[in-house]
C-alpha positions in Angstrom: 7.4 -0.9 6.7 7.9 0.8 3.2 10.1 -1.9 1.9 7.8 -4.6 3.0 4.8 -3.0 1.4 6.7 -2.3 -1.9 7.7 -5.9 -2.0 4.2 -7.2 -1.5 2.6 -4.9 -3.9 5.1 -5.8 -6.7 4.1 -9.3 -6.3 0.4 -8.4 -6.9 0.5 -6.0 -9.8 1.1 -6.7 -13.6 3.5 -3.8 -13.8 5.9 -4.1 -10.8 8.4 -1.7 -12.4 6.1 1.2 -11.8 5.6 0.5 -8.2 6.8 3.3 -5.9 5.9 3.5 -2.1 6.3 7.1 -0.7 6.3 7.4 3.3 5.5 10.7 5.0 4.0 12.0 8.1 0.7 13.9 8.5 -1.3 15.4 11.4 -3.2 12.0 11.7 -0.2 9.7 11.6 1.9 8.2 9.0 0.9 7.9 5.5 2.0 5.4 2.8 1.2 6.3 -0.8 1.4 3.5 -3.2 2.0 4.8 -6.7 1.1 2.2 -9.4 0.4 1.8 -13.1 -3.3 3.0 -13.9 -4.1 -0.7 -15.0 -3.0 -2.0 -11.6 -5.0 0.3 -9.3 -8.0 -2.1 -9.1 -5.8 -5.0 -8.4 -4.2 -3.3 -5.3 -7.5 -2.1 -3.9 -9.3 -5.3 -4.7 -13.0 -6.1 -4.7 -14.7 -3.9 -2.1 -11.4 -3.0 -0.7 -10.4 -6.3 0.5 -6.7 -6.4 -0.8 -5.8 -2.9 0.6 -7.6 -3.7 4.0 -5.6 -6.9 4.1 -2.4 -5.2 3.5 -3.2 -2.7 6.4 -4.0 -5.5 8.7 -0.8 -7.3 7.9 1.4 -4.2 8.2 -0.2 -3.3 11.5 0.5 -6.7 13.0 4.0 -6.9 11.5 5.1 -3.6 12.7 2.7 -3.0 15.7 1.7 0.4 14.4 -2.0 1.4 14.1 -1.9 5.0 13.3 -1.1 5.0 9.4 -3.0 5.3 6.2 -2.6 3.6 2.9 -3.3 5.7 -0.2 -3.2 4.2 -3.8 -2.0 6.7 -6.4 -2.2 6.5 -10.3 
């Protein structure tokens, strides 16, 4: 899941060399932190969060996992 998310995000942003995805577990489930260049944060989140929500729906359907959180970090 981490590699797929990283591949997709690198295609969206202006600075793909700065994209790093970190995966870890918390009490509420799995967390995927997307670290991007400061200029690319808005691009990944999208207008009204549409892009990040779409990424979550896509990953949920591809990997049949629902208990995970996506976070965007500068």
